[in-house]
C-alpha positions in Angstrom: -4.0 -20.2 12.3 -3.5 -21.6 8.9 -2.0 -19.4 6.2 -2.5 -20.9 2.7 -0.9 -19.2 -0.2 -0.8 -20.2 -3.9 2.3 -18.5 -5.3 4.0 -18.5 -8.7 6.6 -21.0 -7.6 5.3 -22.6 -4.4 2.0 -23.4 -2.7 2.3 -23.3 1.0 0.3 -24.0 4.1 1.9 -22.7 7.3 0.4 -23.4 10.7 1.2 -20.9 13.5 0.2 -20.6 17.1 0.0 -17.3 18.9 0.3 -16.8 22.7 -2.6 -14.4 23.5 -0.8 -13.3 26.7 2.4 -11.9 25.0 1.2 -11.7 21.3 4.1 -13.8 20.1 3.6 -16.3 17.2 5.3 -19.7 17.0 5.8 -21.9 13.9 3.9 -25.2 14.1 4.3 -26.8 10.7 4.9 -26.0 7.1 3.9 -27.9 3.9 5.3 -26.7 0.6 4.3 -27.9 -2.8 5.5 -26.7 -6.3 2.6 -24.8 -7.9 3.8 -26.1 -11.3 2.6 -29.6 -10.1 -1.1 -28.5 -10.0 -3.2 -30.8 -12.1 -3.9 -29.9 -15.7 -7.2 -28.2 -16.6 -10.0 -30.7 -17.3 -12.7 -30.5 -20.1 -15.2 -27.8 -19.3 -13.0 -25.9 -16.8 -12.2 -22.3 -17.5 -8.6 -21.2 -17.4 -8.6 -17.8 -15.8 -4.9 -17.3 -15.1 -1.4 -18.6 -15.4 1.8 -18.5 -13.2 4.8 -16.5 -14.4 6.1 -19.7 -16.0 2.9 -20.3 -17.9 1.2 -23.0 -15.8 -2.5 -22.9 -16.5 -4.9 -22.5 -13.6 -8.6 -23.1 -13.1 -10.8 -22.5 -10.2 -11.3 -26.2 -9.6 -7.6 -27.2 -9.9 -6.6 -24.4 -7.5 -9.2 -25.5 -5.0 -8.0 -29.1 -5.1 -4.4 -28.0 -4.7 -5.3 -25.9 -1.7 -7.4 -28.7 -0.1 -4.6 -31.2 -0.5 -1.9 -28.8 1.0 -4.1 -27.9 3.9 -5.0 -31.5 4.8 -1.4 -32.7 4.5 -0.1 -29.9 6.7 -2.6 -30.6 9.5 -2.2 -34.4 9.2 1.6 -34.2 9.7 1.2 -32.7 13.2 -2.0 -34.5 14.2 -4.1 -31.4 14.2 -7.8 -31.8 13.5 -8.7 -29.2 10.8 -12.3 -29.0 11.9 -11.9 -28.7 15.6 -8.4 -27.6 16.4 -7.9 -24.9 13.8 -9.1 -21.4 14.9 -8.7 -19.3 11.8 -7.6 -19.5 8.1 -6.2 -16.8 5.9 -5.7 -17.2 2.2 -3.7 -15.2 -0.3 -2.0 -15.4 -3.7 1.0 -14.0 -5.5 -0.1 -15.4 -8.8 -0.9 -12.1 -10.4 1.1 -12.0 -13.6 -1.4 -14.0 -15.6 -4.3 -11.7 -14.9 -5.5 -8.8 -17.0 -6.5 -6.5 -14.1 -6.5 -6.4 -10.3 -10.3 -7.2 -10.4 -9.6 -10.8 -11.4 -7.7 -11.4 -8.2 -11.0 -11.6 -6.4 -11.9 -14.7 -8.5 -8.7 -16.3 -7.5 -9.3 -15.6 -3.8 -12.7 -17.3 -4.2 -10.9 -20.4 -5.6 -8.7 -20.4 -2.5 -11.9 -20.2 -0.4 -13.3 -23.2 -2.2 -10.2 -25.2 -1.3 -10.5 -24.2 2.3 -14.2 -25.3 2.4 -13.3 -28.6 0.7 -10.7 -29.2 3.4 -13.4 -28.8 6.0 -12.8 -25.3 7.2 -16.2 -23.6 8.0 -16.8 -20.0 6.6 -16.9 -18.5 10.1 -13.2 -19.3 10.5 -12.3 -17.1 7.5 -14.3 -13.9 8.2 -14.2 -11.3 11.0 -16.4 -11.8 14.1 -19.4 -9.6 14.1 -19.7 -9.5 17.9 -18.0 -10.7 21.0 -20.5 -13.7 21.0 -19.0 -14.9 17.7 -15.5 -15.1 19.3 -14.7 -18.6 20.6 -15.2 -18.7 24.4 -11.5 -19.5 25.1 -10.5 -16.2 23.4 -13.2 -13.8 24.6 -11.2 -12.6 27.6 -8.5 -11.5 25.2 -10.7 -9.8 22.7 -11.2 -6.0 22.6 -14.2 -6.3 20.2 -16.4 -4.5 22.8 -14.1 -1.5 22.7 -12.8 -1.4 19.1 -14.0 -2.9 15.8 -12.3 -4.1 12.6 -13.0 -2.3 9.4 -10.0 -3.2 7.3 -6.7 -2.0 8.7 -4.2 -4.7 9.8 -1.2 -4.0 12.1 -2.1 -0.4 12.5 -1.9 0.4 8.8 -4.8 1.4 6.5 -4.8 -0.1 3.0 -4.4 2.1 -0.1 -8.0 2.0 -1.3 -9.4 4.5 -3.7 -13.0 5.7 -4.1 -13.9 2.6 -6.0 -12.5 0.3 -3.3 -10.2 -1.5 -5.8 -6.6 -2.2 -4.9 -4.1 -0.1 -6.9 -1.8 -3.0 -7.3 -2.8 -6.6 -7.8 -0.6 -8.1 -5.1 -1.4 -5.5 -2.5 -2.9 -8.1 -0.1 0.3 -10.0 0.0 2.1 -6.7 0.7 -0.3 -6.1 3.6 0.3 -9.6 5.1 4.0 -9.4 4.6 4.1 -6.0 6.4 2.1 -7.3 9.3 4.2 -10.4 9.5 7.4 -8.5 9.6 5.9 -6.4 12.4 5.1 -9.5 14.4 8.5 -11.3 13.6 10.4 -8.2 14.7 9.0 -8.6 18.2 11.5 -11.4 18.6 14.4 -9.1 17.7 15.7 -5.8 19.0 14.2 -3.8 16.1 11.0 -1.9 16.7 9.2 -2.4 13.3 6.2 -0.2 13.9 5.4 2.9 11.9 6.9 4.4 9.9 8.2 1.4 8.0 9.2 0.0 4.6 8.5 -3.7 4.0 9.9 -5.7 1.1 8.8 -9.2 0.3 11.2 -10.8 -2.2 9.1 -13.8 -3.3 8.9 -14.7 -6.9 7.2 -11.4 -7.4 8.0 -8.3 -5.3 5.5 -6.8 -2.9 5.6 -4.4 0.0 4.5 -1.2 1.6 5.8 2.1 2.8 3.8 3.6 5.7 3.9 7.0 7.4 3.8 7.6 11.2 0.3 8.9 11.7 -1.6 7.7 14.7 -3.6 5.8 15.6 -3.6 4.5 12.1 -0.7 4.9 9.6 -1.5 5.3 6.0 0.1 3.3 3.1 2.0 5.9 1.1 3.9 3.5 -1.2 3.6 0.1 -2.7 6.0 -2.3 -4.4 5.5 -4.6 -7.4 7.4 -6.4 -10.1 10.0 -9.2 -10.1 12.2 -10.5 -7.3 12.8 -14.2 -7.1 11.8 -14.5 -10.7 15.1 -12.8 -11.5 16.9 -15.6 -9.8 14.9 -18.2 -11.6 15.7 -16.7 -15.0 19.4 -16.8 -14.2 19.3 -20.3 -12.9 17.5 -21.6 -16.0 20.8 -21.0 -17.9 22.6 -23.7 -15.9 20.7 -26.5 -17.7 20.1 -28.1 -14.3 16.5 -27.0 -14.1 13.6 -27.1 -16.5 13.9 -24.3 -19.0 10.3 -23.3 -18.7 9.2 -24.0 -15.1 12.5 -24.4 -13.3 13.3 -22.3 -10.2 16.2 -21.4 -8.0 14.5 -23.4 -5.3 15.2 -26.6 -7.3 18.9 -26.1 -6.5 18.8 -24.9 -2.9 20.0 -28.3 -1.7 23.3 -27.8 -3.5 26.3 -26.6 -1.5 26.2 -22.8 -1.0 29.2 -20.6 -1.8 31.8 -20.8 0.9 34.2 -18.1 2.2 36.9 -19.2 -0.3 34.5 -18.5 -3.2 33.9 -15.0 -1.9 37.6 -14.4 -1.2 38.9 -15.6 -4.5 36.1 -14.5 -6.8 34.8 -11.4 -5.2 35.6 -9.2 -8.1 34.1 -11.6 -10.7 31.0 -11.9 -8.5 30.5 -8.2 -8.4 31.1 -7.8 -12.2 28.4 -10.4 -13.0 26.0 -8.9 -10.5 26.5 -5.5 -12.2 25.8 -7.0 -15.6 22.5 -8.4 -14.3 21.6 -5.1 -12.8 22.0 -3.5 -16.2 18.8 -5.3 -17.2 16.9 -4.6 -13.9 14.8 -1.4 -13.9 13.9 0.0 -10.5 11.8 3.1 -10.7 8.5 4.8 -10.0 5.9 3.0 -12.1 5.1 5.2 -15.1 1.5 6.6 -15.1 0.8 5.1 -18.5 1.5 1.5 -17.5 -1.3 -0.9 -16.6 1.1 -3.7 -15.9 4.6 -3.5 -14.4 6.9 -6.5 -14.0 3.9 -8.5 -15.2 1.8 -7.3 -12.2 -1.5 -5.5 -13.0 -1.5 -2.0 -11.6 -3.7 1.1 -11.6 -1.1 3.8 -11.7 -3.8 6.5 -12.3 -5.7 5.4 -9.2 -2.5 5.4 -7.1 -1.7 9.0 -8.2 -5.3 10.2 -7.3 -5.0 8.9 -3.7 -1.4 9.9 -3.1 0.3 6.5 -3.2 3.6 6.1 -5.0 4.2 2.8 -6.9 7.7 1.5 -7.2 8.5 -1.5 -9.3 11.3 -3.8 -10.5 11.2 -5.0 -14.1 13.5 -6.8 -16.4 13.2 -4.9 -19.6 9.4 -4.4 -20.1 7.4 -7.0 -18.3 10.2 -9.5 -18.4 11.3 -8.9 -22.0 15.0 -9.3 -21.1 14.7 -12.5 -19.1 16.5 -14.3 -21.9 19.5 -12.1 -21.4 19.6 -13.1 -17.7 19.4 -16.7 -18.7 22.4 -16.3 -21.0 24.4 -14.7 -18.2 23.5 -17.5 -15.9 24.7 -20.0 -18.5 28.0 -18.1 -18.8 28.5 -18.0 -15.0 27.8 -21.7 -14.5 30.0 -22.8 -17.4 33.0 -20.6 -16.5 32.8 -20.1 -12.7 30.6 -22.9 -11.3 27.3 -23.1 -9.4 28.7 -21.7 -6.1 29.7 -18.5 -7.8 26.3 -18.3 -9.5 24.5 -18.3 -6.2 27.0 -15.8 -4.8 26.1 -13.5 -7.7 22.4 -13.9 -7.0 23.0 -12.9 -3.3 24.7 -9.7 -4.5 22.0 -9.0 -7.1 19.2 -9.1 -4.4 21.3 -7.2 -1.9 21.9 -4.4 -4.4 18.2 -4.1 -5.2 17.4 -3.0 -1.6 19.5 0.2 -1.5 18.2 1.1 -5.0 14.6 1.1 -3.7 15.6 2.9 -0.5 17.4 5.6 -2.3 14.5 6.1 -4.7 11.9 6.4 -1.8 14.3 8.6 0.1 14.6 10.9 -2.9 10.8 11.1 -3.1 10.7 12.0 0.7 8.7 9.0 1.6 11.3 7.8 4.1 12.6 9.5 7.3 15.6 8.7 9.5 13.1 6.9 11.7 11.7 4.6 9.0 12.3 0.9 9.8 13.2 -1.5 7.0 11.9 -5.1 7.0 12.7 -7.8 4.5 11.2 -11.3 3.9 11.0 -13.8 1.1 13.3 -16.4 -0.5 15.2 -13.9 -2.6 15.8 -11.5 0.3 16.8 -13.5 3.4 18.6 -16.7 2.2 22.4 -17.2 1.8 24.5 -14.1 2.4 21.8 -11.6 1.5 21.2 -10.2 5.0 24.9 -9.5 5.6 25.3 -8.0 2.1 22.1 -5.9 2.4 23.4 -4.4 5.7 26.8 -3.8 4.1 25.4 -1.9 1.1 22.9 0.1 3.2 25.7 1.2 5.5 27.9 2.1 2.5 25.0 4.1 0.9 24.9 6.4 4.0 21.1 6.1 4.3 21.4 4.2 7.6 24.4 5.0 9.9 23.5 2.0 12.1 21.3 -0.3 9.9 21.3 -3.1 12.4 19.1 -0.9 14.6 16.6 -0.2 11.8 16.6 -3.2 9.6 15.1 -6.6 10.3 14.9 -9.9 8.4 11.9 -12.2 9.0 11.2 -15.7 7.7 7.7 -16.6 6.5 6.5 -13.0 6.7 3.3 -13.7 4.9 2.3 -16.6 7.1 3.1 -14.5 10.2 1.0 -11.8 8.7 -1.9 -14.2 8.4 -1.7 -14.8 12.1 -1.8 -11.0 12.7 -4.7 -10.6 10.4 -6.6 -13.3 12.3 -6.0 -11.4 15.5 -7.0 -8.1 14.0 -10.2 -9.4 12.5 -11.2 -10.6 15.9 -9.8 -7.6 17.9 -7.3 -9.9 19.7 -4.8 -7.2 20.5 -2.0 -7.0 23.1 -1.9 -3.4 24.4 1.2 -4.1 26.5 3.1 -5.4 23.4 1.5 -3.5 20.5 2.1 -4.1 16.8 0.5 -0.9 15.7 1.3 2.7 16.6 4.5 4.6 16.2 8.1 3.4 16.7 9.2 4.0 20.3 5.6 5.1 21.2 3.0 3.7 23.5 -0.1 1.6 22.6 -2.7 3.6 20.6 -5.7 1.8 22.1 -6.9 4.7 24.2 -6.7 7.0 21.1 -8.6 4.4 19.1 -11.4 4.0 21.7 -11.8 7.8 21.8 -12.0 8.0 18.0 -14.4 5.0 17.8 -16.8 6.7 20.2 -17.0 9.5 17.6 -17.0 6.9 14.9 -14.9 8.1 12.0 -15.4 5.5 9.2 -12.4 3.7 7.7 -10.2 4.3 10.7 -10.7 1.2 12.9 -8.0 -1.4 13.4 -7.1 -3.9 16.1 -3.5 -3.5 16.9 
C-alpha cells in the first residue's frame, strides 16, 4: 500500500506491506520531500490554497509533486508501481489556506491526479464493489461476501452530519491517524481499540475521541489547531532556518539535548516551556468560530451531531506566533540549541495532559480509554517519557504505560488499514475494531448486515 500525503511541512510517500495472515503491517520505504519546494504556480493556473507558511499551491503543481514523490519512493526499492502496488491512499494536512472544509475535496482531487500521473489506476484507489473486484491473491482473506464497506475505518464511524460534510477540515487525517495507531499498537502490549483518544502532532493537530459502542464506535470528539507549527515558530527565532518557511525539521540533524542539559538546566527549561504555554490556548472550539488554529471548522454542525471539537491555538489563528519566535531567539542566544529542543519537548508533553483533562472534565473519557500519540511533535526526543511522566502526575492514569501508546507514521499505517477496510480484508483472530479487551465483532456485524442498517458497516 502506498500512502501519499501532502502536508504543510513535508510531502511523504510511505510504502507498507501487510501480512494478511496476522494483520501486521511492515514498513517498506519512505520518501520525504519539503512541501515548500513545490514548483511555483505557472501562468493560467489557479491558486486554491497555501501552506501554513504561505507557499502557494495549484492543482497542477500538487499533482506533479505527488507524482514525483510516488515514483521516487517505488524506484528506490525496485517496486513496479503499475504491477506490484496493490492500493494507494491519499490525504492532506494542508488545511490552513482554505476557506472552508468543502475545498478539501478539490485538494484530494489534485492528489488523485498525481497518483494517476504516476501510473496508479483508479481501481487501486477505490473500494471493491464485489469479491470479483478483489485481486485473486487476496480473495481468500476478504470478507466482502459477509460484510461490506460503507465508510467506517478501524471500527469507528466518522462524524458526518446530515449534509455529509466533515465538521473539521482535517478529519480525514484524524481518521487515518486513529486507524494507524490501532494497527501500530498491535506490536505493543497496549490494546488500542475502543474507547480511544488519538492525537497526531504533525504541523497541525488532528485526532479523534471514540466511545465504546459495538460493533461500531462513534466519533464523539475531534482535534484541530496547531502542533508542530508551534515548534516551527519557536525555531524560527534561532536564525538558523528561514524566517518564513523554516521548520524544526531543518535542525533535527543537530545534536539533541543530553542528560547533562536536563540535569543542569531543568528549572530553566520548565520556565521557558511555561512561558510558551501562556500563549497556547487549549479549549473547546467556540461555537462562533469558523476557523480555529487556522483550520476550517463547522462548530455548529459539530454541536448538532453531538461531537465536541477541541483545539490548540496560539492567540487567535496564530496571531501570537511572533511572540513564540521572540522566545525562541532568547532561548537560543542565552541557553543554546540543545536547551531549546529540550524546551520544545516539554511544551509538547504538557499539551497532552491539558487535552486529556479537558476531555475528562467533559466526560468524554473513561478509565478504560486508551491514549495514542503519533506525529513529529509528539514522539521525537524525550517527549514520550515526559508525556508519561506528566500523565502520571496528573492522576488521570495511575499506570499510563498500560493505556498509552506511541506510534511512528500513524497516518501511513492508517492508510494500510483503510485499504484493508475498503476491501473487507479483516483478521477476526487479531481484530482492530471492537472494544478493548473484547472479542471480534464480526458475528455481530454479520447479524446486523443481514438486517441492513445503513451507515453501520465497517471491515475491522
